[in-house]
N, CA, C and O atoms as CSV, one atom per row, in Angstrom:
chain,resi,resn,atom,element,x,y,z
A,1,MET,N,N,0.850,-1.172,0.000
A,1,MET,CA,C,0.000,0.000,0.000
A,1,MET,C,C,0.894,1.234,0.000
A,1,MET,O,O,1.843,1.315,0.780
A,2,ASP,N,N,0.603,2.170,-0.849
A,2,ASP,CA,C,1.322,3.425,-0.927
A,2,ASP,C,C,1.214,4.163,0.406
A,2,ASP,O,O,0.127,4.236,0.979
A,3,VAL,N,N,2.316,4.709,0.906
A,3,VAL,CA,C,2.288,5.351,2.220
A,3,VAL,C,C,1.384,6.572,2.248
A,3,VAL,O,O,0.839,6.902,3.301
A,4,PHE,N,N,1.208,7.255,1.112
A,4,PHE,CA,C,0.318,8.412,1.093
A,4,PHE,C,C,-1.139,7.975,1.167
A,4,PHE,O,O,-1.953,8.640,1.807
A,5,VAL,N,N,-1.471,6.875,0.525
A,5,VAL,CA,C,-2.820,6.314,0.646
A,5,VAL,C,C,-3.053,5.884,2.087
A,5,VAL,O,O,-4.119,6.125,2.653
A,6,PHE,N,N,-2.050,5.248,2.674
A,6,PHE,CA,C,-2.139,4.814,4.067
A,6,PHE,C,C,-2.405,6.003,4.992
A,6,PHE,O,O,-3.290,5.942,5.846
A,7,ALA,N,N,-1.639,7.081,4.822
A,7,ALA,CA,C,-1.818,8.264,5.667
A,7,ALA,C,C,-3.199,8.867,5.464
A,7,ALA,O,O,-3.817,9.330,6.421
A,8,SER,N,N,-3.687,8.866,4.235
A,8,SER,CA,C,-5.019,9.397,3.951
A,8,SER,C,C,-6.102,8.567,4.625
A,8,SER,O,O,-7.065,9.117,5.160
A,9,VAL,N,N,-5.951,7.254,4.602
A,9,VAL,CA,C,-6.928,6.368,5.246
A,9,VAL,C,C,-6.929,6.600,6.751
A,9,VAL,O,O,-7.993,6.718,7.359
A,10,VAL,N,N,-5.745,6.667,7.356
A,10,VAL,CA,C,-5.662,6.930,8.795
A,10,VAL,C,C,-6.308,8.271,9.109
A,10,VAL,O,O,-7.064,8.383,10.074
A,11,HIS,N,N,-6.019,9.282,8.310
A,11,HIS,CA,C,-6.564,10.626,8.519
A,11,HIS,C,C,-8.083,10.619,8.432
A,11,HIS,O,O,-8.745,11.293,9.222
A,12,THR,N,N,-8.640,9.887,7.505
A,12,THR,CA,C,-10.088,9.826,7.316
A,12,THR,C,C,-10.783,9.062,8.434
A,12,THR,O,O,-11.862,9.457,8.876
A,13,LEU,N,N,-10.184,7.985,8.891
A,13,LEU,CA,C,-10.838,7.126,9.874
A,13,LEU,C,C,-10.909,7.717,11.269
A,13,LEU,O,O,-11.741,7.286,12.067
A,14,VAL,N,N,-10.078,8.674,11.587
A,14,VAL,CA,C,-10.039,9.172,12.959
A,14,VAL,C,C,-10.670,10.554,13.112
A,14,VAL,O,O,-10.379,11.259,14.078
A,15,LEU,N,N,-11.518,10.946,12.182
A,15,LEU,CA,C,-12.220,12.220,12.315
A,15,LEU,C,C,-13.145,12.191,13.507
A,15,LEU,O,O,-13.650,11.108,13.801
A,16,PRO,N,N,-13.420,13.257,14.222
A,16,PRO,CA,C,-12.916,14.599,13.955
A,16,PRO,C,C,-11.442,14.719,14.342
A,16,PRO,O,O,-11.003,14.177,15.356
A,17,MET,N,N,-10.702,15.433,13.522
A,17,MET,CA,C,-9.261,15.514,13.709
A,17,MET,C,C,-8.868,16.740,14.514
A,17,MET,O,O,-9.479,17.803,14.402
A,18,LYS,N,N,-7.853,16.569,15.311
A,18,LYS,CA,C,-7.157,17.669,15.944
A,18,LYS,C,C,-5.828,17.788,15.216
A,18,LYS,O,O,-5.455,16.912,14.436
A,19,SER,N,N,-5.128,18.863,15.472
A,19,SER,CA,C,-3.792,18.998,14.901
A,19,SER,C,C,-2.846,18.022,15.590
A,19,SER,O,O,-3.010,17.721,16.772
A,20,PRO,N,N,-1.861,17.531,14.852
A,20,PRO,CA,C,-0.875,16.665,15.493
A,20,PRO,C,C,-0.155,17.429,16.609
A,20,PRO,O,O,0.028,18.643,16.521
A,21,THR,N,N,0.244,16.718,17.641
A,21,THR,CA,C,0.996,17.359,18.717
A,21,THR,C,C,2.399,17.690,18.230
A,21,THR,O,O,2.874,17.142,17.235
A,22,ARG,N,N,3.042,18.582,18.937
A,22,ARG,CA,C,4.415,18.939,18.589
A,22,ARG,C,C,5.315,17.703,18.657
A,22,ARG,O,O,6.174,17.508,17.797
A,23,PHE,N,N,5.115,16.869,19.680
A,23,PHE,CA,C,5.904,15.641,19.807
A,23,PHE,C,C,5.721,14.760,18.579
A,23,PHE,O,O,6.697,14.261,18.018
A,24,ASN,N,N,4.459,14.566,18.157
A,24,ASN,CA,C,4.197,13.689,17.012
A,24,ASN,C,C,4.859,14.223,15.749
A,24,ASN,O,O,5.418,13.449,14.971
A,25,LEU,N,N,4.803,15.538,15.533
A,25,LEU,CA,C,5.436,16.113,14.345
A,25,LEU,C,C,6.958,16.014,14.425
A,25,LEU,O,O,7.613,15.702,13.430
A,26,LEU,N,N,7.516,16.276,15.597
A,26,LEU,CA,C,8.962,16.152,15.761
A,26,LEU,C,C,9.403,14.705,15.550
A,26,LEU,O,O,10.377,14.441,14.844
A,27,ALA,N,N,8.679,13.776,16.168
A,27,ALA,CA,C,9.004,12.353,15.999
A,27,ALA,C,C,8.862,11.941,14.539
A,27,ALA,O,O,9.699,11.202,14.021
A,28,ALA,N,N,7.807,12.411,13.869
A,28,ALA,CA,C,7.605,12.075,12.454
A,28,ALA,C,C,8.764,12.584,11.607
A,28,ALA,O,O,9.260,11.873,10.733
A,29,GLY,N,N,9.191,13.809,11.867
A,29,GLY,CA,C,10.308,14.366,11.107
A,29,GLY,C,C,11.598,13.594,11.325
A,29,GLY,O,O,12.307,13.268,10.373
A,30,LEU,N,N,11.895,13.306,12.583
A,30,LEU,CA,C,13.127,12.571,12.888
A,30,LEU,C,C,13.076,11.133,12.384
A,30,LEU,O,O,14.044,10.632,11.812
A,31,LEU,N,N,11.935,10.471,12.602
A,31,LEU,CA,C,11.810,9.088,12.128
A,31,LEU,C,C,11.785,9.029,10.605
A,31,LEU,O,O,12.369,8.123,10.011
A,32,GLY,N,N,11.117,9.984,9.972
A,32,GLY,CA,C,11.094,10.009,8.509
A,32,GLY,C,C,12.492,10.191,7.936
A,32,GLY,O,O,12.894,9.475,7.019
A,33,PHE,N,N,13.227,11.150,8.479
A,33,PHE,CA,C,14.592,11.404,8.019
A,33,PHE,C,C,15.478,10.173,8.210
A,33,PHE,O,O,16.151,9.730,7.280
A,34,THR,N,N,15.468,9.629,9.427
A,34,THR,CA,C,16.341,8.480,9.689
A,34,THR,C,C,15.899,7.247,8.908
A,34,THR,O,O,16.734,6.437,8.504
A,35,GLY,N,N,14.586,7.097,8.691
A,35,GLY,CA,C,14.094,5.959,7.913
A,35,GLY,C,C,14.562,6.008,6.470
A,35,GLY,O,O,14.994,5.000,5.912
A,36,VAL,N,N,14.471,7.194,5.866
A,36,VAL,CA,C,14.942,7.351,4.483
A,36,VAL,C,C,16.455,7.156,4.426
A,36,VAL,O,O,16.963,6.479,3.532
A,37,ALA,N,N,17.170,7.745,5.377
A,37,ALA,CA,C,18.631,7.621,5.387
A,37,ALA,C,C,19.069,6.166,5.561
A,37,ALA,O,O,19.958,5.695,4.851
A,38,LEU,N,N,18.446,5.456,6.502
A,38,LEU,CA,C,18.817,4.055,6.725
A,38,LEU,C,C,18.391,3.167,5.557
A,38,LEU,O,O,19.083,2.206,5.222
A,39,GLY,N,N,17.260,3.486,4.941
A,39,GLY,CA,C,16.845,2.737,3.754
A,39,GLY,C,C,17.848,2.895,2.621
A,39,GLY,O,O,18.224,1.918,1.974
A,40,ALA,N,N,18.282,4.138,2.385
A,40,ALA,CA,C,19.268,4.394,1.330
A,40,ALA,C,C,20.614,3.764,1.677
A,40,ALA,O,O,21.277,3.190,0.813
A,41,PHE,N,N,21.013,3.872,2.932
A,41,PHE,CA,C,22.284,3.295,3.374
A,41,PHE,C,C,22.290,1.781,3.184
A,41,PHE,O,O,23.278,1.202,2.734
A,42,GLY,N,N,21.173,1.154,3.533
A,42,GLY,CA,C,21.067,-0.294,3.357
A,42,GLY,C,C,21.042,-0.706,1.897
A,42,GLY,O,O,21.615,-1.729,1.524
A,43,ALA,N,N,20.374,0.097,1.067
A,43,ALA,CA,C,20.238,-0.245,-0.352
A,43,ALA,C,C,21.509,0.018,-1.150
A,43,ALA,O,O,21.767,-0.665,-2.142
A,44,HIS,N,N,22.300,0.995,-0.732
A,44,HIS,CA,C,23.452,1.381,-1.543
A,44,HIS,C,C,24.797,1.019,-0.922
A,44,HIS,O,O,25.698,0.563,-1.627
A,45,VAL,N,N,24.943,1.210,0.361
A,45,VAL,CA,C,26.239,0.977,1.000
A,45,VAL,C,C,26.349,-0.439,1.557
A,45,VAL,O,O,27.376,-1.099,1.401
A,46,LEU,N,N,25.286,-0.896,2.205
A,46,LEU,CA,C,25.338,-2.182,2.906
A,46,LEU,C,C,24.727,-3.350,2.141
A,46,LEU,O,O,24.742,-4.478,2.634
A,47,LYS,N,N,24.194,-3.107,0.956
A,47,LYS,CA,C,23.432,-4.147,0.261
A,47,LYS,C,C,24.204,-5.459,0.142
A,47,LYS,O,O,23.679,-6.516,0.493
A,48,ASP,N,N,25.423,-5.407,-0.342
A,48,ASP,CA,C,26.204,-6.639,-0.528
A,48,ASP,C,C,26.530,-7.308,0.804
A,48,ASP,O,O,26.482,-8.533,0.917
A,49,THR,N,N,26.858,-6.509,1.802
A,49,THR,CA,C,27.174,-7.048,3.132
A,49,THR,C,C,25.958,-7.723,3.747
A,49,THR,O,O,26.052,-8.832,4.273
A,50,LEU,N,N,24.805,-7.038,3.678
A,50,LEU,CA,C,23.575,-7.601,4.241
A,50,LEU,C,C,23.138,-8.845,3.473
A,50,LEU,O,O,22.681,-9.819,4.070
A,51,ALA,N,N,23.279,-8.808,2.143
A,51,ALA,CA,C,22.900,-9.972,1.333
A,51,ALA,C,C,23.794,-11.169,1.659
A,51,ALA,O,O,23.311,-12.297,1.758
A,52,ALA,N,N,25.088,-10.927,1.825
A,52,ALA,CA,C,26.018,-12.016,2.145
A,52,ALA,C,C,25.716,-12.616,3.517
A,52,ALA,O,O,25.894,-13.815,3.734
A,53,ALA,N,N,25.260,-11.773,4.436
A,53,ALA,CA,C,24.926,-12.254,5.783
A,53,ALA,C,C,23.521,-12.837,5.848
A,53,ALA,O,O,23.135,-13.417,6.863
A,54,GLY,N,N,22.750,-12.687,4.765
A,54,GLY,CA,C,21.375,-13.180,4.749
A,54,GLY,C,C,20.420,-12.321,5.567
A,54,GLY,O,O,19.380,-12.805,6.015
A,55,THR,N,N,20.764,-11.051,5.765
A,55,THR,CA,C,19.939,-10.180,6.609
A,55,THR,C,C,19.347,-8.984,5.858
A,55,THR,O,O,18.845,-8.047,6.479
A,56,LEU,N,N,19.406,-9.017,4.537
A,56,LEU,CA,C,18.855,-7.904,3.760
A,56,LEU,C,C,17.350,-7.765,3.980
A,56,LEU,O,O,16.849,-6.648,4.106
A,57,ASP,N,N,16.628,-8.872,4.029
A,57,ASP,CA,C,15.180,-8.808,4.280
A,57,ASP,C,C,14.873,-8.262,5.673
A,57,ASP,O,O,13.882,-7.555,5.857
A,58,THR,N,N,15.708,-8.581,6.643
A,58,THR,CA,C,15.535,-8.041,7.995
A,58,THR,C,C,15.674,-6.527,7.971
A,58,THR,O,O,14.878,-5.819,8.587
A,59,TRP,N,N,16.681,-6.029,7.264
A,59,TRP,CA,C,16.896,-4.585,7.140
A,59,TRP,C,C,15.693,-3.931,6.461
A,59,TRP,O,O,15.208,-2.891,6.907
A,60,ARG,N,N,15.221,-4.543,5.393
A,60,ARG,CA,C,14.069,-3.983,4.663
A,60,ARG,C,C,12.813,-3.953,5.533
A,60,ARG,O,O,12.034,-3.003,5.459
A,61,THR,N,N,12.613,-4.979,6.352
A,61,THR,CA,C,11.470,-4.992,7.272
A,61,THR,C,C,11.585,-3.843,8.265
A,61,THR,O,O,10.600,-3.161,8.548
A,62,ALA,N,N,12.777,-3.631,8.790
A,62,ALA,CA,C,12.999,-2.532,9.733
A,62,ALA,C,C,12.672,-1.191,9.087
A,62,ALA,O,O,12.005,-0.353,9.695
A,63,VAL,N,N,13.135,-0.984,7.861
A,63,VAL,CA,C,12.875,0.274,7.155
A,63,VAL,C,C,11.379,0.440,6.888
A,63,VAL,O,O,10.845,1.536,7.060
A,64,LEU,N,N,10.704,-0.614,6.478
A,64,LEU,CA,C,9.272,-0.540,6.178
A,64,LEU,C,C,8.477,-0.089,7.398
A,64,LEU,O,O,7.702,0.864,7.316
A,65,TYR,N,N,8.663,-0.763,8.523
A,65,TYR,CA,C,7.928,-0.395,9.738
A,65,TYR,C,C,8.326,0.999,10.222
A,65,TYR,O,O,7.488,1.752,10.718
A,66,HIS,N,N,9.581,1.330,10.079
A,66,HIS,CA,C,10.104,2.637,10.457
A,66,HIS,C,C,9.361,3.735,9.686
A,66,HIS,O,O,8.844,4.677,10.287
A,67,LEU,N,N,9.309,3.613,8.370
A,67,LEU,CA,C,8.703,4.656,7.539
A,67,LEU,C,C,7.183,4.692,7.642
A,67,LEU,O,O,6.594,5.773,7.628
A,68,ILE,N,N,6.540,3.542,7.745
A,68,ILE,CA,C,5.078,3.527,7.879
A,68,ILE,C,C,4.660,4.309,9.117
A,68,ILE,O,O,3.707,5.087,9.071
A,69,HIS,N,N,5.359,4.107,10.207
A,69,HIS,CA,C,4.963,4.781,11.441
A,69,HIS,C,C,5.367,6.252,11.444
A,69,HIS,O,O,4.723,7.059,12.114
A,70,ALA,N,N,6.407,6.615,10.719
A,70,ALA,CA,C,6.745,8.035,10.574
A,70,ALA,C,C,5.621,8.768,9.848
A,70,ALA,O,O,5.216,9.852,10.268
A,71,VAL,N,N,5.120,8.189,8.770
A,71,VAL,CA,C,4.017,8.800,8.017
A,71,VAL,C,C,2.742,8.814,8.856
A,71,VAL,O,O,2.003,9.798,8.845
A,72,ALA,N,N,2.484,7.740,9.573
A,72,ALA,CA,C,1.280,7.680,10.408
A,72,ALA,C,C,1.300,8.770,11.479
A,72,ALA,O,O,0.247,9.307,11.824
A,73,LEU,N,N,2.466,9.103,12.005
A,73,LEU,CA,C,2.561,10.160,13.016
A,73,LEU,C,C,2.126,11.514,12.467
A,73,LEU,O,O,1.564,12.326,13.202
A,74,VAL,N,N,2.379,11.765,11.189
A,74,VAL,CA,C,1.960,13.030,10.575
A,74,VAL,C,C,0.443,13.119,10.526
A,74,VAL,O,O,-0.123,14.192,10.732
A,75,ALA,N,N,-0.211,12.014,10.257
A,75,ALA,CA,C,-1.672,11.989,10.132
A,75,ALA,C,C,-2.373,11.877,11.479
A,75,ALA,O,O,-3.596,11.995,11.554
A,76,LEU,N,N,-1.614,11.651,12.535
A,76,LEU,CA,C,-2.193,11.387,13.849
A,76,LEU,C,C,-2.684,12.668,14.506
A,76,LEU,O,O,-1.941,13.647,14.588
A,77,PRO,N,N,-3.922,12.672,14.973
A,77,PRO,CA,C,-4.406,13.840,15.711
A,77,PRO,C,C,-3.722,13.930,17.072
A,77,PRO,O,O,-2.853,13.118,17.392
A,78,GLY,N,N,-4.111,14.901,17.855
A,78,GLY,CA,C,-3.423,15.188,19.108
A,78,GLY,C,C,-3.587,14.170,20.206
A,78,GLY,O,O,-4.041,14.513,21.298
A,79,TRP,N,N,-3.237,12.945,19.954
A,79,TRP,CA,C,-3.293,11.893,20.969
A,79,TRP,C,C,-1.865,11.479,21.299
A,79,TRP,O,O,-1.294,10.623,20.624
A,80,PRO,N,N,-1.292,12.079,22.326
A,80,PRO,CA,C,0.141,11.886,22.564
A,80,PRO,C,C,0.557,10.460,22.885
A,80,PRO,O,O,1.662,10.059,22.518
A,81,TRP,N,N,-0.276,9.683,23.550
A,81,TRP,CA,C,0.152,8.329,23.924
A,81,TRP,C,C,0.262,7.404,22.723
A,81,TRP,O,O,1.084,6.488,22.721
A,82,VAL,N,N,-0.553,7.631,21.706
A,82,VAL,CA,C,-0.415,6.836,20.477
A,82,VAL,C,C,0.946,7.128,19.849
A,82,VAL,O,O,1.680,6.213,19.476
A,83,GLY,N,N,1.269,8.407,19.738
A,83,GLY,CA,C,2.556,8.800,19.165
A,83,GLY,C,C,3.737,8.296,19.966
A,83,GLY,O,O,4.750,7.886,19.398
A,84,ARG,N,N,3.613,8.324,21.277
A,84,ARG,CA,C,4.704,7.827,22.126
A,84,ARG,C,C,4.896,6.324,21.949
A,84,ARG,O,O,6.024,5.837,21.882
A,85,CYS,N,N,3.789,5.601,21.873
A,85,CYS,CA,C,3.890,4.144,21.659
A,85,CYS,C,C,4.532,3.838,20.319
A,85,CYS,O,O,5.421,2.992,20.234
A,86,TRP,N,N,4.084,4.528,19.261
A,86,TRP,CA,C,4.655,4.289,17.940
A,86,TRP,C,C,6.134,4.649,17.894
A,86,TRP,O,O,6.938,3.925,17.305
A,87,THR,N,N,6.489,5.769,18.515
A,87,THR,CA,C,7.892,6.185,18.498
A,87,THR,C,C,8.762,5.182,19.246
A,87,THR,O,O,9.806,4.763,18.746
A,88,ALA,N,N,8.334,4.800,20.435
A,88,ALA,CA,C,9.083,3.789,21.193
A,88,ALA,C,C,9.126,2.477,20.424
A,88,ALA,O,O,10.152,1.796,20.406
A,89,GLY,N,N,8.012,2.122,19.789
A,89,GLY,CA,C,7.958,0.885,19.020
A,89,GLY,C,C,8.937,0.873,17.866
A,89,GLY,O,O,9.601,-0.135,17.624
A,90,VAL,N,N,9.035,1.987,17.149
A,90,VAL,CA,C,9.989,2.060,16.034
A,90,VAL,C,C,11.419,1.950,16.551
A,90,VAL,O,O,12.234,1.220,15.988
A,91,VAL,N,N,11.716,2.675,17.622
A,91,VAL,CA,C,13.073,2.630,18.171
A,91,VAL,C,C,13.428,1.202,18.596
A,91,VAL,O,O,14.518,0.715,18.298
A,92,LEU,N,N,12.507,0.538,19.289
A,92,LEU,CA,C,12.791,-0.815,19.779
A,92,LEU,C,C,12.712,-1.862,18.674
A,92,LEU,O,O,13.616,-2.686,18.534
A,93,PHE,N,N,11.626,-1.836,17.881
A,93,PHE,CA,C,11.419,-2.857,16.851
A,93,PHE,C,C,12.424,-2.689,15.711
A,93,PHE,O,O,13.245,-3.571,15.457
A,94,SER,N,N,12.349,-1.549,15.034
A,94,SER,CA,C,13.245,-1.339,13.894
A,94,SER,C,C,14.693,-1.236,14.351
A,94,SER,O,O,15.592,-1.772,13.703
A,95,GLY,N,N,14.921,-0.548,15.469
A,95,GLY,CA,C,16.288,-0.413,15.968
A,95,GLY,C,C,16.942,-1.750,16.247
A,95,GLY,O,O,18.100,-1.963,15.891
A,96,SER,N,N,16.211,-2.651,16.881
A,96,SER,CA,C,16.792,-3.973,17.159
A,96,SER,C,C,16.992,-4.766,15.873
A,96,SER,O,O,17.964,-5.511,15.754
A,97,LEU,N,N,16.086,-4.615,14.909
A,97,LEU,CA,C,16.277,-5.313,13.629
A,97,LEU,C,C,17.496,-4.783,12.882
A,97,LEU,O,O,18.257,-5.564,12.311
A,98,TYR,N,N,17.689,-3.457,12.880
A,98,TYR,CA,C,18.895,-2.898,12.252
A,98,TYR,C,C,20.144,-3.485,12.915
A,98,TYR,O,O,21.076,-3.922,12.241
A,99,TRP,N,N,20.138,-3.483,14.231
A,99,TRP,CA,C,21.286,-3.976,14.996
A,99,TRP,C,C,21.554,-5.451,14.682
A,99,TRP,O,O,22.695,-5.847,14.441
A,100,LEU,N,N,20.499,-6.246,14.689
A,100,LEU,CA,C,20.662,-7.677,14.403
A,100,LEU,C,C,21.109,-7.909,12.961
A,100,LEU,O,O,21.924,-8.793,12.699
A,101,ALA,N,N,20.578,-7.119,12.024
A,101,ALA,CA,C,20.973,-7.268,10.619
A,101,ALA,C,C,22.452,-6.966,10.424
A,101,ALA,O,O,23.100,-7.524,9.538
A,102,LEU,N,N,22.976,-6.084,11.257
A,102,LEU,CA,C,24.399,-5.737,11.167
A,102,LEU,C,C,25.291,-6.700,11.945
A,102,LEU,O,O,26.501,-6.496,12.031
A,103,GLY,N,N,24.695,-7.751,12.513
A,103,GLY,CA,C,25.473,-8.751,13.229
A,103,GLY,C,C,25.641,-8.454,14.704
A,103,GLY,O,O,26.526,-9.008,15.356
A,104,GLY,N,N,24.798,-7.583,15.232
A,104,GLY,CA,C,24.853,-7.267,16.661
A,104,GLY,C,C,24.540,-8.486,17.501
A,104,GLY,O,O,24.058,-9.495,16.986
A,105,PRO,N,N,24.812,-8.396,18.793
A,105,PRO,CA,C,24.597,-9.554,19.667
A,105,PRO,C,C,23.143,-10.010,19.672
A,105,PRO,O,O,22.220,-9.198,19.734
A,106,LYS,N,N,22.963,-11.305,19.606
A,106,LYS,CA,C,21.616,-11.893,19.561
A,106,LYS,C,C,20.834,-11.645,20.845
A,106,LYS,O,O,19.622,-11.857,20.885
A,107,VAL,N,N,21.516,-11.199,21.890
A,107,VAL,CA,C,20.838,-10.915,23.149
A,107,VAL,C,C,19.785,-9.814,22.959
A,107,VAL,O,O,18.856,-9.704,23.760
A,108,LEU,N,N,19.924,-9.008,21.916
A,108,LEU,CA,C,18.940,-7.960,21.638
A,108,LEU,C,C,17.702,-8.493,20.927
A,108,LEU,O,O,16.737,-7.755,20.731
A,109,GLY,N,N,17.719,-9.757,20.541
A,109,GLY,CA,C,16.564,-10.356,19.871
A,109,GLY,C,C,15.256,-10.177,20.618
A,109,GLY,O,O,14.247,-9.868,19.985
A,110,PRO,N,N,15.220,-10.358,21.944
A,110,PRO,CA,C,13.967,-10.187,22.684
A,110,PRO,C,C,13.433,-8.751,22.692
A,110,PRO,O,O,12.272,-8.530,23.038
A,111,VAL,N,N,14.257,-7.782,22.320
A,111,VAL,CA,C,13.790,-6.394,22.264
A,111,VAL,C,C,12.802,-6.211,21.111
A,111,VAL,O,O,11.879,-5.402,21.208
A,112,THR,N,N,12.991,-6.950,20.035
A,112,THR,CA,C,12.146,-6.803,18.846
A,112,THR,C,C,10.668,-7.004,19.160
A,112,THR,O,O,9.864,-6.155,18.776
A,113,PRO,N,N,10.262,-8.083,19.838
A,113,PRO,CA,C,8.836,-8.222,20.141
A,113,PRO,C,C,8.311,-7.156,21.101
A,113,PRO,O,O,7.128,-6.818,21.054
A,114,LEU,N,N,9.168,-6.623,21.966
A,114,LEU,CA,C,8.727,-5.523,22.830
A,114,LEU,C,C,8.381,-4.296,21.987
A,114,LEU,O,O,7.392,-3.610,22.244
A,115,GLY,N,N,9.205,-4.032,20.985
A,115,GLY,CA,C,8.907,-2.938,20.062
A,115,GLY,C,C,7.637,-3.198,19.280
A,115,GLY,O,O,6.828,-2.292,19.080
A,116,GLY,N,N,7.457,-4.434,18.836
A,116,GLY,CA,C,6.223,-4.796,18.136
A,116,GLY,C,C,5.005,-4.619,19.017
A,116,GLY,O,O,3.955,-4.174,18.553
A,117,ALA,N,N,5.141,-4.967,20.290
A,117,ALA,CA,C,4.031,-4.791,21.235
A,117,ALA,C,C,3.710,-3.310,21.419
A,117,ALA,O,O,2.540,-2.942,21.525
A,118,ALA,N,N,4.731,-2.457,21.457
A,118,ALA,CA,C,4.494,-1.014,21.574
A,118,ALA,C,C,3.775,-0.481,20.336
A,118,ALA,O,O,2.887,0.363,20.452
A,119,LEU,N,N,4.152,-0.966,19.158
A,119,LEU,CA,C,3.455,-0.556,17.931
A,119,LEU,C,C,1.995,-0.993,17.974
A,119,LEU,O,O,1.099,-0.215,17.646
A,120,LEU,N,N,1.760,-2.233,18.376
A,120,LEU,CA,C,0.385,-2.742,18.470
A,120,LEU,C,C,-0.426,-1.976,19.509
A,120,LEU,O,O,-1.605,-1.699,19.291
A,121,LEU,N,N,0.189,-1.637,20.624
A,121,LEU,CA,C,-0.509,-0.853,21.641
A,121,LEU,C,C,-0.904,0.513,21.085
A,121,LEU,O,O,-2.005,0.999,21.348
A,122,GLY,N,N,-0.014,1.127,20.324
A,122,GLY,CA,C,-0.346,2.405,19.692
A,122,GLY,C,C,-1.541,2.291,18.767
A,122,GLY,O,O,-2.423,3.150,18.792
A,123,TRP,N,N,-1.590,1.245,17.948
A,123,TRP,CA,C,-2.735,1.046,17.042
A,123,TRP,C,C,-4.007,0.764,17.833
A,123,TRP,O,O,-5.088,1.213,17.452
A,124,THR,N,N,-3.882,0.026,18.928
A,124,THR,CA,C,-5.049,-0.249,19.775
A,124,THR,C,C,-5.572,1.040,20.395
A,124,THR,O,O,-6.782,1.265,20.429
A,125,LEU,N,N,-4.675,1.887,20.883
A,125,LEU,CA,C,-5.087,3.176,21.444
A,125,LEU,C,C,-5.739,4.059,20.390
A,125,LEU,O,O,-6.705,4.763,20.683
A,126,LEU,N,N,-5.221,4.027,19.166
A,126,LEU,CA,C,-5.822,4.801,18.077
A,126,LEU,C,C,-7.257,4.356,17.834
A,126,LEU,O,O,-8.155,5.190,17.719
A,127,ALA,N,N,-7.477,3.054,17.756
A,127,ALA,CA,C,-8.833,2.531,17.540
A,127,ALA,C,C,-9.738,2.900,18.709
A,127,ALA,O,O,-10.902,3.245,18.506
A,128,TRP,N,N,-9.216,2.830,19.925
A,128,TRP,CA,C,-10.004,3.177,21.108
A,128,TRP,C,C,-10.403,4.648,21.072
A,128,TRP,O,O,-11.553,4.984,21.356
A,129,HIS,N,N,-9.460,5.532,20.726
A,129,HIS,CA,C,-9.779,6.959,20.625
A,129,HIS,C,C,-10.836,7.214,19.555
A,129,HIS,O,O,-11.757,8.004,19.764
A,130,ALA,N,N,-10.705,6.549,18.416
A,130,ALA,CA,C,-11.685,6.724,17.338
A,130,ALA,C,C,-13.055,6.227,17.773
A,130,ALA,O,O,-14.070,6.841,17.443
A,131,PHE,N,N,-13.095,5.129,18.504
A,131,PHE,CA,C,-14.357,4.557,18.968
A,131,PHE,C,C,-15.039,5.472,19.978
A,131,PHE,O,O,-16.258,5.633,19.938
A,132,LYS,N,N,-14.276,6.067,20.873
A,132,LYS,CA,C,-14.875,6.891,21.922
A,132,LYS,C,C,-15.139,8.328,21.476
A,132,LYS,O,O,-15.809,9.074,22.190
A,133,SER,N,N,-14.625,8.734,20.303
A,133,SER,CA,C,-14.872,10.085,19.797
A,133,SER,C,C,-16.332,10.236,19.411
A,133,SER,O,O,-16.975,9.262,19.020
A,134,PRO,N,N,-16.867,11.463,19.517
A,134,PRO,CA,C,-18.262,11.668,19.110
A,134,PRO,C,C,-18.454,11.327,17.635
A,134,PRO,O,O,-17.593,11.595,16.797
A,135,ARG,N,N,-19.594,10.736,17.346
A,135,ARG,CA,C,-19.886,10.355,15.953
A,135,ARG,C,C,-20.495,11.528,15.216
A,135,ARG,O,O,-21.193,12.363,15.793
A,136,GLU,N,N,-20.210,11.568,13.927
A,136,GLU,CA,C,-20.787,12.625,13.095
A,136,GLU,C,C,-22.069,12.157,12.478
A,136,GLU,O,O,-22.709,12.906,11.741
């Protein structure tokens, strides 16, 4: 799914919308920048190294989740806990995958599901906020 279509769907489903919080916009900017940079770095500088180690798909998964949540933060209304969960989730989930793809210690493997749980909690909170919002 195109990330712009994704952001539009998220934006439409959570009406009535408030403006994104400063934290969400700052996190979106930082995560978007680092996601694009790490995606390019993996595709151009590390591609052969990651492919030889068999971790190129792991890197790509990290970049995908990283960028999806950066875009989602832009579309997110002023619900700070959703943004905090997504930001922590990206740092833990994608961060641990980047580390593992680069051959980091396997002891960080258990961090990945914690990051995934934070991402899922953020999506659950988003649905809860949408459900409890006044209907039009």
